[in-house]
Backbone as CSV, one residue per row, in Angstrom:
resi,resn,N_x,N_y,N_z,CA_x,CA_y,CA_z,C_x,C_y,C_z
1,MET,-6.667,10.277,-25.023,-6.456,9.902,-23.535,-4.965,10.556,-23.170
2,SER,-5.010,11.191,-22.135,-3.761,11.853,-21.716,-2.810,10.720,-21.476
3,ILE,-1.176,11.003,-21.396,-0.298,10.211,-21.107,-0.502,9.508,-19.683
4,PRO,-0.798,10.362,-18.872,-0.774,10.064,-17.333,-1.955,8.832,-17.301
5,SER,-2.895,9.382,-17.956,-4.327,8.266,-17.866,-3.859,6.894,-18.446
6,LEU,-3.136,7.028,-19.855,-2.891,5.809,-20.440,-1.814,5.003,-19.752
7,LEU,-0.968,5.847,-18.845,0.085,4.924,-17.864,-1.044,4.106,-16.820
8,LEU,-1.792,4.906,-16.334,-2.520,4.273,-15.128,-3.353,3.083,-15.699
9,ARG,-3.889,3.145,-17.048,-4.748,2.023,-17.629,-3.888,0.990,-17.808
10,HIS,-2.447,1.137,-18.384,-1.817,-0.120,-18.879,-0.896,-0.363,-17.922
11,GLN,-0.933,-1.519,-17.439,0.128,-1.958,-16.399,1.471,-2.402,-17.167
12,GLY,1.504,-2.756,-18.313,2.677,-3.286,-18.884,3.590,-1.993,-19.248
13,LEU,2.933,-0.912,-19.583,3.688,0.177,-20.100,4.323,0.836,-18.577
14,ARG,3.446,0.820,-17.537,4.022,1.393,-16.308,5.394,0.411,-15.847
15,ASN,5.116,-0.947,-15.984,6.297,-1.898,-15.641,7.697,-1.493,-16.221
16,LEU,7.498,-0.773,-17.233,8.772,-0.629,-18.092,9.444,0.673,-17.495
17,ILE,8.764,1.296,-16.519,9.469,2.566,-16.103,10.067,2.336,-14.834
18,PRO,11.452,2.418,-14.453,12.115,2.295,-13.309,11.488,2.724,-12.117
19,PRO,11.341,2.229,-11.151,10.879,2.715,-9.766,11.449,4.218,-9.319
20,ARG,12.773,4.243,-9.569,13.317,5.349,-8.979,12.938,6.539,-9.909
21,VAL,12.437,6.541,-11.285,11.862,7.193,-12.369,10.321,7.675,-11.767
22,LYS,9.621,6.708,-11.198,8.304,7.162,-11.141,8.447,7.758,-9.801
23,ALA,9.203,7.454,-8.823,9.241,8.051,-7.541,9.698,9.772,-7.797
24,SER,10.503,9.970,-8.743,11.163,11.137,-8.863,9.941,11.969,-9.835
25,PHE,9.319,11.339,-10.479,8.035,12.221,-10.940,6.932,12.523,-10.173
26,ALA,6.617,11.685,-9.123,5.711,11.978,-8.012,6.195,13.112,-7.071
27,GLU,7.516,13.037,-6.829,8.079,13.947,-5.616,8.103,15.436,-6.520
28,ASN,8.509,15.452,-7.688,8.819,16.835,-8.515,7.556,17.439,-9.173
29,ARG,6.577,16.697,-9.332,5.390,17.281,-10.031,4.702,18.554,-9.350
30,VAL,4.994,18.398,-8.102,4.281,19.607,-7.253,4.979,20.651,-7.061
31,ARG,6.450,20.908,-7.670,7.052,21.681,-7.179,6.850,23.136,-7.713
32,LEU,5.988,23.180,-8.646,5.571,24.458,-9.444,3.957,24.695,-9.037
33,VAL,3.507,23.696,-8.055,2.283,24.011,-7.629,2.028,25.241,-6.414
34,ARG,1.224,26.015,-6.533,1.135,27.027,-5.357,0.545,26.485,-4.245
35,VAL,1.139,26.786,-3.162,0.539,26.140,-1.951,-0.361,27.406,-1.171
36,ARG,-1.531,26.613,-0.654,-2.402,27.666,-0.220,-2.218,27.647,1.118
37,ARG,-1.759,26.674,1.799,-1.897,26.386,3.180,-0.780,25.451,3.594
38,ARG,-0.064,25.840,4.621,1.258,25.000,5.124,0.974,24.469,6.341
39,SER,0.773,23.334,6.481,0.861,22.290,7.774,1.978,22.496,8.541
40,GLU,1.403,22.667,9.900,2.581,22.710,10.750,3.351,21.135,10.920
41,LEU,2.870,20.365,10.358,3.547,18.824,10.630,4.917,19.040,10.010
42,ARG,6.198,18.214,10.319,7.140,18.197,9.682,6.893,16.858,8.639
43,ASN,6.429,15.767,9.061,6.450,14.622,8.344,4.928,13.946,8.644
44,VAL,4.466,13.345,7.671,3.268,12.477,7.692,3.830,11.167,7.094
45,PHE,3.405,10.065,8.071,4.121,8.749,7.439,2.830,7.768,7.145
46,HIS,2.926,7.188,6.084,1.897,6.251,5.474,2.588,4.818,5.647
47,CYS,2.246,3.957,6.752,2.538,3.085,7.318,1.892,1.759,6.775
48,CYS,2.289,0.709,6.383,1.792,-0.352,5.880,2.257,-1.671,5.667
49,VAL,1.845,-2.702,5.209,2.531,-4.002,4.810,2.140,-4.221,3.385
50,HIS,2.611,-4.731,2.517,2.567,-5.146,1.164,0.996,-5.306,0.896
51,LYS,0.651,-5.184,-0.287,-0.948,-5.761,-0.767,-2.108,-5.063,0.084
52,THR,-1.677,-3.911,0.730,-2.854,-3.224,1.342,-3.007,-1.709,0.472
53,GLY,-3.040,-1.888,-0.704,-3.450,-0.696,-1.593,-2.276,0.456,-1.502
54,SER,-1.062,0.236,-1.155,0.015,1.023,-0.798,0.241,2.043,-2.154
55,GLN,0.101,1.636,-3.088,0.432,2.200,-4.386,-0.650,3.256,-4.658
56,TRP,-1.775,2.741,-4.429,-3.040,3.491,-4.764,-3.094,4.732,-3.590
57,VAL,-2.811,4.470,-2.292,-2.926,5.390,-1.343,-1.611,6.350,-1.722
58,ARG,-0.638,6.112,-2.294,0.565,6.868,-2.390,0.098,7.876,-3.402
59,LYS,-0.589,7.252,-4.610,-1.238,8.308,-5.755,-2.076,9.621,-5.300
60,VAL,-2.895,8.931,-4.475,-3.871,9.978,-3.660,-3.326,11.054,-2.767
61,LEU,-1.992,10.733,-2.127,-1.439,11.421,-1.203,-0.377,12.297,-2.066
62,ALA,0.021,11.873,-3.175,0.761,12.670,-4.151,0.427,13.356,-4.958
63,ASP,-1.165,13.603,-4.878,-1.703,14.301,-5.779,-1.548,16.019,-5.413
64,PRO,-1.459,16.940,-6.490,-1.323,18.284,-6.290,-2.216,18.980,-5.194
65,ASP,-3.599,18.485,-5.347,-4.492,19.101,-4.267,-4.047,18.847,-2.947
66,VAL,-3.406,17.687,-2.489,-2.927,17.455,-1.275,-1.536,18.503,-0.858
67,TYR,-0.749,18.497,-1.990,0.387,19.517,-1.688,-0.173,20.878,-1.452
68,ARG,-1.208,21.317,-2.310,-1.771,22.646,-1.921,-2.277,22.963,-0.504
69,ALA,-2.832,21.863,-0.132,-3.495,21.953,1.155,-2.561,21.643,2.619
70,THR,-1.157,21.113,1.972,-0.265,21.058,3.214,1.007,21.624,3.019
71,GLY,1.303,21.718,1.828,2.650,22.158,1.689,3.779,20.874,1.743
72,LEU,3.177,19.724,1.918,3.988,18.571,2.268,4.161,17.771,0.806
73,ARG,5.301,17.559,0.403,5.793,16.812,-0.818,5.780,15.275,-0.586
74,PRO,5.513,14.573,-1.522,5.636,13.059,-1.513,7.202,12.694,-1.492
75,TYR,7.517,11.545,-0.696,8.704,11.206,-0.610,8.716,9.629,-0.531
76,ALA,9.408,9.080,-1.465,9.412,7.493,-1.446,10.815,6.842,-1.105
77,TYR,10.921,6.071,-0.039,12.243,5.759,0.452,12.541,4.443,-0.288
78,ALA,11.750,3.461,-0.780,11.977,2.103,-1.238,12.976,2.264,-2.318
79,PRO,12.748,3.130,-3.571,13.686,3.038,-4.655,14.907,3.756,-4.315
80,ARG,15.265,4.244,-2.922,16.666,4.691,-2.767,17.250,3.718,-2.066
81,LEU,16.797,2.714,-1.525,17.500,1.735,-0.655,18.553,0.830,-1.784
82,PRO,19.793,0.681,-1.248,20.524,-0.235,-1.948,19.934,-1.843,-2.238
83,PRO,20.249,-2.336,-3.373,19.515,-3.485,-3.895,19.421,-4.461,-3.108
84,GLY,20.512,-4.740,-2.062,20.425,-5.527,-1.137,19.560,-5.625,-0.107
85,GLN,19.237,-4.272,0.195,18.280,-3.861,1.312,16.805,-3.873,0.836
86,ARG,16.545,-4.367,-0.264,15.275,-3.854,-0.700,14.192,-5.078,-0.459
87,ASN,14.641,-6.389,-0.289,13.707,-7.406,0.105,14.022,-7.943,1.643
88,ARG,14.137,-6.859,2.370,14.475,-7.294,3.732,12.927,-7.643,4.511
89,ARG,13.074,-8.742,5.501,11.696,-8.863,6.306,11.444,-7.650,7.108
90,TYR,10.129,-7.826,7.342,9.593,-6.410,8.145,10.334,-6.139,9.431
91,GLY,10.693,-7.310,10.244,11.342,-6.878,11.410,12.731,-6.577,11.369
92,GLU,13.468,-6.457,10.282,14.951,-6.012,9.768,14.818,-4.631,9.397
93,LEU,13.827,-4.009,8.857,13.980,-2.710,8.262,13.946,-1.747,9.262
94,ARG,15.111,-0.857,9.424,15.118,-0.001,10.263,16.078,1.324,9.807
95,PHE,15.532,2.434,10.312,16.001,3.726,9.799,16.660,4.591,11.090
96,ASP,17.915,5.009,10.933,18.663,5.731,12.015,18.793,7.221,11.863
97,GLN,18.422,7.633,10.491,18.165,9.091,10.120,16.786,9.314,10.177
98,PRO,16.485,10.744,10.191,14.999,11.348,10.004,15.024,11.442,8.511
99,PHE,13.617,11.374,8.055,13.283,11.485,6.873,13.291,13.057,6.190
100,PRO,13.309,13.455,5.109,13.454,14.829,4.820,12.358,15.706,5.375
101,ALA,12.590,16.838,5.738,11.388,17.857,6.344,10.433,18.212,5.398
102,ARG,9.467,18.273,5.730,8.076,18.807,4.730,7.881,17.552,3.783
103,THR,7.658,16.395,4.257,7.378,15.527,3.400,6.305,14.488,3.931
104,ILE,5.679,13.866,2.929,4.974,12.501,3.011,5.473,11.221,2.841
105,VAL,6.106,10.684,3.871,6.799,9.487,3.355,5.645,8.331,2.957
106,SER,5.568,7.929,2.030,4.644,7.091,1.376,4.980,5.988,0.162
107,PRO,4.775,4.887,0.038,4.472,4.029,1.400,5.870,3.682,2.100
108,LEU,5.587,3.288,3.610,6.779,2.767,4.473,6.228,1.669,5.072
109,TYR,6.848,0.383,4.151,6.397,-0.882,4.715,7.375,-1.220,5.939
110,ILE,6.728,-1.180,6.754,7.344,-1.408,8.282,6.525,-1.932,9.292
111,ASP,7.031,-2.729,10.317,6.409,-2.838,11.563,6.610,-1.777,12.687
112,ALA,5.615,-2.176,13.770,5.471,-1.146,14.619,6.670,-0.823,15.576
113,ASP,7.623,-1.876,15.588,9.019,-1.491,16.551,9.670,-0.562,15.425
114,GLY,9.792,-1.446,14.282,10.985,-0.320,13.175,10.250,1.113,13.133
115,PHE,8.991,1.472,12.996,8.498,2.680,13.043,9.061,3.504,14.349
116,ALA,9.021,2.767,15.364,9.416,3.647,16.610,10.773,3.926,16.844
117,THR,11.745,3.203,15.862,12.959,3.462,15.976,13.365,4.646,15.090
118,ILE,12.318,5.132,14.119,12.796,6.405,13.316,12.903,7.500,13.836
119,PRO,13.876,8.362,14.152,13.969,9.801,14.602,13.176,10.557,13.888
120,LYS,12.431,11.491,14.874,11.195,12.177,14.366,11.256,13.532,15.174
121,PRO,12.355,14.464,14.650,12.656,15.560,15.187,11.559,16.672,15.244
122,GLY,10.488,16.646,14.723,9.485,17.836,14.569,8.103,16.886,14.559
123,ALA,6.920,17.905,14.632,5.725,17.355,14.806,5.489,16.365,13.582
124,TRP,4.711,15.437,14.022,4.516,14.445,12.806,2.876,13.519,13.118
125,ARG,2.392,13.117,11.983,1.253,12.299,12.217,1.574,10.703,11.303
126,ALA,0.862,9.940,11.908,1.072,8.687,10.971,0.017,8.055,11.075
127,PHE,-0.337,7.269,9.885,-1.483,6.116,9.786,-0.854,4.846,9.267
128,VAL,-1.599,3.784,9.388,-1.082,2.546,9.154,-2.376,1.859,8.637
129,VAL,-2.323,1.197,7.460,-3.272,0.499,6.577,-3.333,-0.715,6.792
130,ILE,-4.244,-1.562,7.545,-4.297,-2.858,7.566,-5.462,-3.555,6.517
131,ARG,-5.526,-4.934,6.164,-6.330,-5.558,5.286,-6.381,-6.984,5.772
132,ASP,-7.549,-7.537,5.631,-7.700,-8.900,5.766,-6.755,-9.760,5.207
133,PRO,-6.128,-10.464,6.317,-4.809,-11.219,5.498,-4.986,-12.049,4.621
134,ARG,-6.283,-12.615,4.668,-6.542,-13.725,3.739,-6.734,-13.048,2.088
135,ASP,-7.372,-11.751,2.359,-7.251,-10.978,0.835,-5.822,-10.766,0.626
136,ILE,-5.054,-10.332,1.378,-3.694,-10.000,1.217,-2.690,-11.453,0.590
137,VAL,-3.083,-12.629,1.079,-2.705,-13.802,0.524,-2.993,-13.886,-1.080
138,VAL,-4.287,-13.651,-1.277,-4.733,-13.786,-2.787,-3.885,-12.700,-3.635
139,SER,-4.040,-11.446,-3.246,-3.735,-10.082,-3.907,-2.154,-10.529,-4.198
140,TRP,-1.167,-11.101,-3.105,0.369,-11.198,-3.386,0.373,-12.495,-4.455
141,TYR,-0.464,-13.323,-4.450,-0.220,-14.556,-5.335,-0.593,-13.855,-6.809
142,PHE,-1.350,-13.140,-7.065,-1.693,-12.797,-8.412,-0.511,-11.550,-8.753
143,SER,-0.448,-10.859,-7.772,0.675,-9.885,-8.105,2.174,-10.568,-8.569
144,ALA,2.418,-11.466,-7.783,3.472,-12.390,-7.953,3.620,-13.107,-9.246
145,LEU,2.564,-13.613,-9.612,2.401,-14.447,-10.709,2.442,-13.574,-11.836
146,ARG,1.764,-12.530,-12.203,1.431,-11.775,-13.303,1.573,-10.582,-13.410
147,SER,1.266,-9.673,-12.358,1.422,-8.052,-12.324,2.476,-7.351,-11.902
148,HIS,3.070,-7.829,-11.117,4.213,-6.959,-10.388,5.625,-6.951,-11.297
149,PRO,6.022,-5.736,-11.391,7.169,-5.577,-12.382,8.342,-6.416,-11.996
150,THR,9.023,-7.094,-12.875,10.241,-7.824,-12.458,11.669,-7.327,-13.216
151,LEU,11.274,-6.198,-13.716,12.549,-5.709,-14.657,13.918,-5.548,-13.515
152,SER,13.371,-5.042,-12.387,14.657,-4.891,-11.487,14.721,-5.628,-10.536
153,ASN,14.027,-6.597,-10.457,13.698,-7.688,-9.263,13.807,-9.240,-9.618
154,PRO,15.076,-9.596,-9.992,15.421,-10.898,-10.213,14.823,-12.047,-9.375
155,SER,14.830,-11.437,-8.063,14.081,-12.644,-7.336,12.756,-12.869,-7.365
156,LEU,12.104,-11.680,-7.699,10.725,-12.016,-7.972,10.276,-12.705,-9.457
157,GLN,11.251,-12.412,-10.177,11.268,-13.048,-11.607,11.564,-14.698,-11.179
158,ARG,12.272,-15.010,-10.326,12.307,-16.589,-9.949,10.989,-17.083,-9.257
159,THR,10.621,-16.200,-8.363,9.297,-16.621,-7.685,8.142,-16.844,-8.605
160,ARG,8.141,-15.828,-9.855,7.073,-15.866,-10.780,7.136,-17.170,-11.646
161,GLU,8.348,-17.582,-11.915,8.600,-18.786,-12.694,8.254,-20.135,-11.770
162,LEU,8.605,-20.092,-10.650,8.305,-21.098,-9.814,6.356,-21.441,-9.745
163,LEU,5.907,-19.996,-9.400,4.492,-20.176,-9.360,3.679,-20.684,-10.685
164,ALA,4.382,-20.485,-11.770,3.640,-20.715,-13.051,3.762,-22.010,-13.288
165,ARG,4.623,-22.862,-12.393,4.483,-24.463,-12.513,3.785,-24.950,-11.465
166,MET,3.078,-24.239,-10.810,1.989,-24.598,-9.644,0.834,-24.444,-10.236
167,SER,-0.257,-25.326,-9.201,-1.659,-24.914,-9.531,-2.126,-23.740,-8.510
168,GLU,-3.317,-23.011,-9.116,-3.499,-22.020,-8.061,-3.557,-22.509,-6.352
169,GLU,-4.048,-23.469,-6.146,-4.169,-23.964,-4.625,-2.641,-24.259,-4.228
170,GLU,-1.762,-24.777,-5.012,-0.274,-24.786,-4.544,0.268,-23.348,-4.434
171,GLY,-0.082,-22.707,-5.438,0.640,-21.220,-5.487,0.160,-20.337,-4.142
172,LEU,-1.103,-20.567,-3.689,-1.682,-19.863,-2.572,-1.292,-20.311,-1.193
173,ILE,-1.037,-21.532,-1.263,-0.033,-22.273,0.133,1.289,-21.711,-0.092
174,PHE,2.023,-21.419,-1.084,2.922,-21.060,-1.282,3.152,-19.522,-0.668
175,ALA,2.182,-18.903,-1.098,1.954,-17.515,-0.763,2.144,-17.289,0.750
176,VAL,1.120,-18.162,1.388,1.234,-18.287,2.798,2.409,-18.278,3.525
177,GLY,3.161,-19.144,3.037,4.305,-19.368,3.720,5.362,-18.224,3.528
178,ARG,5.394,-17.883,2.239,6.513,-16.758,1.963,6.139,-15.628,2.771
179,LEU,4.688,-15.235,3.039,4.740,-14.048,3.576,4.958,-14.130,4.996
180,ALA,4.484,-15.192,5.731,4.610,-15.796,7.019,6.385,-15.510,7.268
181,GLU,7.017,-15.990,6.285,8.277,-16.030,6.403,9.105,-14.563,6.257
182,ASN,8.484,-13.790,5.538,9.042,-12.373,5.541,8.521,-11.464,6.730
183,GLY,7.433,-11.945,7.506,7.025,-11.085,8.770,5.780,-10.507,8.394
184,LEU,5.169,-10.494,7.494,4.244,-9.868,7.145,2.885,-10.056,8.160
185,PHE,2.585,-11.138,8.442,1.665,-11.394,9.384,1.869,-10.665,10.659
186,ASP,3.112,-11.092,11.255,3.524,-10.547,12.500,3.601,-9.157,12.414
187,ALA,4.006,-8.486,11.308,3.808,-7.107,11.335,2.309,-6.352,11.550
188,LEU,1.306,-7.114,10.842,0.158,-6.708,11.129,-0.434,-6.969,12.587
189,ARG,0.163,-8.039,13.156,-0.264,-8.343,14.558,0.456,-7.433,15.516
190,GLY,1.671,-7.025,15.195,2.190,-6.092,15.918,1.528,-4.490,15.981
191,TRP,1.233,-4.073,14.931,0.504,-2.744,14.470,-0.691,-2.809,15.434
192,TRP,-1.562,-3.988,15.320,-2.913,-4.047,15.963,-2.702,-3.980,17.646
193,GLU,-1.641,-4.810,17.814,-1.455,-4.712,19.286,-1.077,-3.383,19.869
194,ALA,-0.113,-2.873,19.073,0.545,-1.765,19.858,-0.099,-0.423,19.570
195,ARG,-0.722,-0.113,18.518,-1.538,1.202,18.344,-0.778,2.217,18.776
196,PRO,0.408,2.724,18.483,0.905,3.840,19.148,0.193,5.309,19.121
197,GLU,0.401,5.847,19.857,-0.086,7.245,20.072,0.333,8.048,18.824
198,GLY,-0.472,8.837,18.141,-0.182,9.585,16.969,-0.363,8.917,15.609
199,VAL,-0.773,7.353,15.893,-0.746,6.666,14.622,-2.296,6.047,14.551
200,LEU,-2.865,6.465,13.385,-4.246,5.899,13.003,-4.380,4.753,12.367
201,VAL,-5.210,3.773,12.927,-5.079,2.551,12.005,-6.407,2.521,11.306
202,VAL,-6.124,2.324,9.991,-7.137,2.457,8.813,-7.265,0.942,8.180
203,ARG,-8.483,0.614,7.993,-8.741,-0.544,7.170,-8.645,-0.081,5.674
204,TYR,-8.158,-0.915,4.877,-8.120,-0.959,3.560,-9.461,-0.868,3.179
205,GLU,-10.202,-1.931,3.372,-11.517,-2.214,3.089,-12.678,-0.881,3.324
206,ASP,-12.352,-0.179,4.262,-13.046,1.124,4.530,-12.640,2.387,3.345
207,LEU,-11.114,2.297,3.207,-10.779,3.331,2.067,-11.447,2.913,0.607
208,ALA,-11.560,1.753,0.511,-12.095,1.365,-0.885,-13.400,1.188,-0.998
209,GLY,-14.256,0.937,0.098,-15.550,0.364,0.307,-16.487,1.517,0.228
210,PRO,-17.707,1.122,0.388,-19.019,2.178,0.468,-19.079,3.043,1.609
211,THR,-18.018,2.931,2.472,-17.817,4.054,3.590,-16.685,4.958,3.383
212,ALA,-15.898,5.063,1.996,-14.535,5.506,1.670,-14.814,7.100,2.145
213,GLU,-15.745,7.806,1.716,-15.719,9.313,1.903,-15.398,9.437,3.470
214,GLU,-16.101,8.848,4.454,-15.831,8.895,5.644,-14.517,8.631,6.144
215,ALA,-13.996,7.385,5.874,-12.779,6.853,6.061,-11.573,7.839,5.663
216,TRP,-11.631,8.333,4.500,-10.670,9.518,4.009,-10.818,10.564,4.820
217,ALA,-11.979,11.031,5.270,-12.084,12.444,5.890,-11.340,12.035,7.361
218,ARG,-11.590,10.819,8.021,-10.774,10.857,9.104,-9.323,10.751,9.043
219,LEU,-9.101,10.066,7.907,-7.616,10.050,7.619,-6.872,11.405,7.679
220,PHE,-7.579,12.114,6.415,-7.044,13.535,6.053,-7.169,14.319,7.456
221,ASP,-8.201,14.401,8.035,-8.369,15.127,9.309,-7.117,14.725,10.489
222,HIS,-6.792,13.698,10.418,-5.664,13.125,11.309,-4.321,13.814,10.983
223,CYS,-4.209,13.559,9.539,-2.861,14.086,8.968,-2.947,15.412,8.399
224,ASP,-3.807,16.149,9.186,-3.711,17.867,8.601,-3.652,17.870,7.294
225,VAL,-4.575,17.311,6.435,-4.729,17.730,4.984,-6.102,18.418,4.948
226,ALA,-6.169,19.730,4.934,-7.227,20.455,4.954,-7.983,20.533,3.632
227,LEU,-8.773,19.818,3.312,-9.636,19.766,2.153,-11.107,19.552,2.640
228,ASP,-12.206,20.630,1.823,-13.505,20.427,2.423,-13.927,19.247,1.568
229,ALA,-15.277,18.813,2.055,-15.917,17.512,1.318,-15.991,17.595,-0.140
230,GLU,-16.252,18.503,-0.675,-16.274,18.634,-2.313,-14.893,18.337,-2.726
231,ALA,-13.828,18.905,-2.196,-12.485,18.695,-2.706,-12.219,17.229,-2.465
232,ARG,-12.555,16.734,-1.513,-12.147,15.306,-1.111,-12.906,14.362,-2.144
233,ARG,-14.020,14.878,-2.338,-14.791,13.974,-3.488,-14.108,14.023,-4.944
234,GLU,-13.817,14.959,-5.126,-13.259,15.158,-6.346,-11.804,14.542,-6.521
235,LEU,-11.213,14.472,-5.521,-9.789,14.054,-5.468,-9.983,12.565,-5.665
236,LEU,-10.911,11.966,-4.568,-11.290,10.589,-4.539,-11.652,9.774,-5.872
237,SER,-12.395,10.689,-6.508,-13.199,10.293,-7.963,-11.871,10.153,-8.823
238,ARG,-10.838,11.002,-8.808,-9.524,10.665,-9.851,-9.016,9.403,-9.615
239,TYR,-9.128,8.893,-8.405,-8.388,7.626,-8.155,-9.271,6.439,-7.848
240,SER,-10.519,6.582,-8.312,-11.579,5.428,-8.110,-11.212,4.220,-8.824
241,PHE,-11.412,3.136,-8.700,-11.189,1.801,-9.161,-11.494,1.943,-10.551
242,GLU,-12.711,2.351,-10.863,-13.185,2.572,-12.406,-12.498,3.272,-13.018
243,ARG,-12.118,4.334,-12.401,-11.243,5.369,-13.320,-10.015,4.785,-13.514
244,LEU,-9.281,4.367,-12.598,-7.952,3.908,-12.730,-7.784,2.554,-13.699
245,SER,-8.841,1.750,-13.697,-8.857,0.430,-14.409,-9.673,0.405,-15.706
246,GLY,-10.643,1.200,-15.641,-11.585,1.264,-16.686,-12.711,-0.112,-16.616
247,ARG,-12.575,-0.437,-15.452,-13.531,-1.515,-15.203,-14.335,-1.239,-13.891
248,ARG,-15.563,-1.899,-13.674,-16.162,-1.841,-12.574,-15.676,-2.659,-11.657
249,PRO,-16.006,-2.360,-10.152,-15.502,-3.253,-9.172,-15.889,-4.503,-9.541
250,GLY,-15.476,-5.766,-9.205,-15.844,-7.001,-9.486,-15.537,-7.478,-10.657
251,GLU,-15.149,-6.548,-11.833,-14.745,-7.292,-13.059,-13.208,-7.464,-13.049
252,GLU,-12.847,-8.596,-13.176,-11.551,-8.924,-12.838,-10.581,-8.940,-14.178
253,ASP,-9.334,-8.721,-13.861,-8.426,-8.686,-14.805,-7.131,-9.219,-14.075
254,PRO,-6.937,-10.517,-14.100,-5.894,-11.123,-13.193,-4.586,-10.555,-13.719
255,GLY,-4.388,-9.962,-14.794,-3.018,-9.552,-15.007,-2.679,-8.110,-14.593
256,SER,-3.773,-7.520,-14.071,-3.780,-6.182,-13.695,-3.229,-5.860,-12.120
257,LYS,-2.690,-4.804,-11.666,-2.539,-4.745,-10.289,-3.860,-4.385,-9.823
258,LEU,-4.761,-3.787,-10.519,-5.882,-3.276,-10.093,-6.759,-4.511,-10.412
259,ARG,-6.733,-5.613,-9.683,-7.150,-6.790,-10.172,-8.690,-7.118,-10.142
260,LYS,-9.411,-6.647,-9.364,-10.771,-7.034,-9.147,-11.579,-5.922,-8.246
261,GLY,-10.979,-5.151,-7.257,-11.267,-4.232,-6.676,-12.652,-4.098,-5.656
262,VAL,-12.616,-5.426,-5.081,-13.307,-6.013,-4.052,-13.086,-6.539,-3.019
263,ALA,-13.495,-6.421,-1.835,-12.839,-7.475,-0.529,-13.666,-8.561,-0.675
264,GLY,-12.577,-9.292,0.113,-13.536,-10.760,0.449,-13.280,-11.731,-0.583
265,ASP,-12.280,-11.594,-1.708,-12.140,-12.459,-2.678,-11.700,-13.887,-2.347
266,TRP,-10.975,-13.840,-1.050,-10.358,-14.866,-0.630,-11.299,-16.170,-0.616
267,ARG,-12.766,-15.944,-0.230,-13.721,-16.794,-0.065,-14.003,-17.648,-1.441
268,ASN,-13.605,-16.910,-2.476,-13.671,-17.654,-3.919,-12.154,-18.523,-4.258
269,ARG,-11.410,-18.242,-3.258,-9.980,-18.666,-3.673,-9.582,-19.943,-2.799
270,PHE,-9.860,-19.820,-1.665,-9.283,-20.460,-0.733,-9.731,-21.920,-0.415
271,THR,-9.343,-23.016,-0.757,-9.736,-24.396,-0.757,-9.463,-24.928,0.550
272,PRO,-10.204,-26.058,1.019,-9.969,-26.517,2.371,-8.335,-26.771,2.466
273,ALA,-7.643,-27.007,1.703,-5.941,-27.061,1.724,-5.372,-25.774,2.152
274,VAL,-5.923,-24.703,1.242,-5.249,-23.428,1.594,-5.859,-22.991,2.946
275,HIS,-6.994,-23.445,3.169,-7.537,-22.944,4.535,-6.663,-23.405,5.869
276,ARG,-6.209,-24.668,5.509,-5.375,-25.221,6.667,-4.163,-24.776,7.002
277,ALA,-3.389,-24.639,5.549,-2.041,-23.904,5.779,-2.226,-22.474,6.249
278,PHE,-3.201,-21.698,6.040,-3.285,-20.236,6.482,-3.443,-20.255,7.925
279,GLU,-4.435,-21.379,8.477,-4.671,-21.329,9.916,-3.440,-21.949,10.637
280,GLU,-2.879,-22.720,10.005,-1.531,-23.454,10.757,-0.291,-22.157,10.898
281,SER,-0.185,-21.429,9.897,0.717,-20.194,9.675,0.208,-18.690,10.430
282,VAL,-1.199,-18.691,10.524,-1.560,-17.376,10.599,-2.355,-17.443,11.994
283,GLY,-2.940,-18.323,12.319,-3.682,-18.608,13.436,-5.082,-17.679,13.259
284,ASP,-5.253,-17.130,14.476,-6.556,-16.361,14.534,-6.400,-14.843,14.186
285,LEU,-5.194,-14.665,13.236,-5.120,-13.185,12.989,-6.262,-12.436,12.482
286,PRO,-6.852,-13.258,11.457,-8.133,-12.457,11.062,-9.384,-11.964,12.186
287,ALA,-9.461,-12.919,12.867,-10.384,-12.498,14.007,-9.901,-11.307,14.638
288,ARG,-8.544,-11.463,15.219,-8.104,-10.403,16.089,-8.083,-9.086,15.563
289,LEU,-7.858,-9.018,14.190,-8.126,-7.811,13.278,-9.630,-7.440,13.209
290,GLY,-10.564,-8.245,13.469,-11.739,-7.707,13.344,-12.509,-8.106,12.357
291,TYR,-11.934,-9.295,11.407,-12.470,-9.573,10.105,-13.299,-11.148,10.308
292,ALA,-14.421,-11.124,9.837,-15.130,-12.187,10.068,-15.033,-13.266,9.069
293,ASP,-15.393,-14.555,9.491,-15.032,-15.864,8.596,-15.938,-15.745,7.375
């Protein structure tokens, strides 16, 4: 097994690599790749909230095949933020300078108002990935409890120790409150209501589900990534759940970032008490986003 494949399969090994090093590798691995077509776009923005497959989408966009088809290299802003600014609420993250030219900014954890403030001096496209907020709660809980690296994040380490003393029900209720406090649900609601011109709204469930080929084709067309159908299939196969995790969708590993690979797991985890806490904090957001009970 190659070193990249080994790292993809073993979360513990990846967690030992500092975020800035991982970002630098992704940004520089394409520098020796020959570009066959240059997009006229200055920037592509991958907007999202946490637990919407953001690192998976980033991997796809950072693939050399995407660079060959666009001439746009990946750019990660988060590892460059000063430590005191990395855990800001969604409503507090603002940028007063343009991002570097000829880049795909991915992932960009931001709300619609914050995105509107970013200076955009050239042609651009953006997309925002949404997800059923109930599945976001479950994903955040398991990530905070087990899989997300804490080496450079003492705040998350304290949260992990707190969650370890709770039952799963208590932990999920805690997750609802923490995500509400950080503005994640408000950010989802804001994106859905604003749907700015030039921004494609994409469901995580579509990118990862049975209609993934069609969903990715729409995303790539919107972002001027000129790959034909066969090239798209080959690209997506390299980043399938089975290829990255070594498991079939639905086979769970609670300690992996790629925990289960299926939508709707909240139905297996939400107790009546969690349902009540969620509805009190989040209201009808799932229905507003088009998600059924």
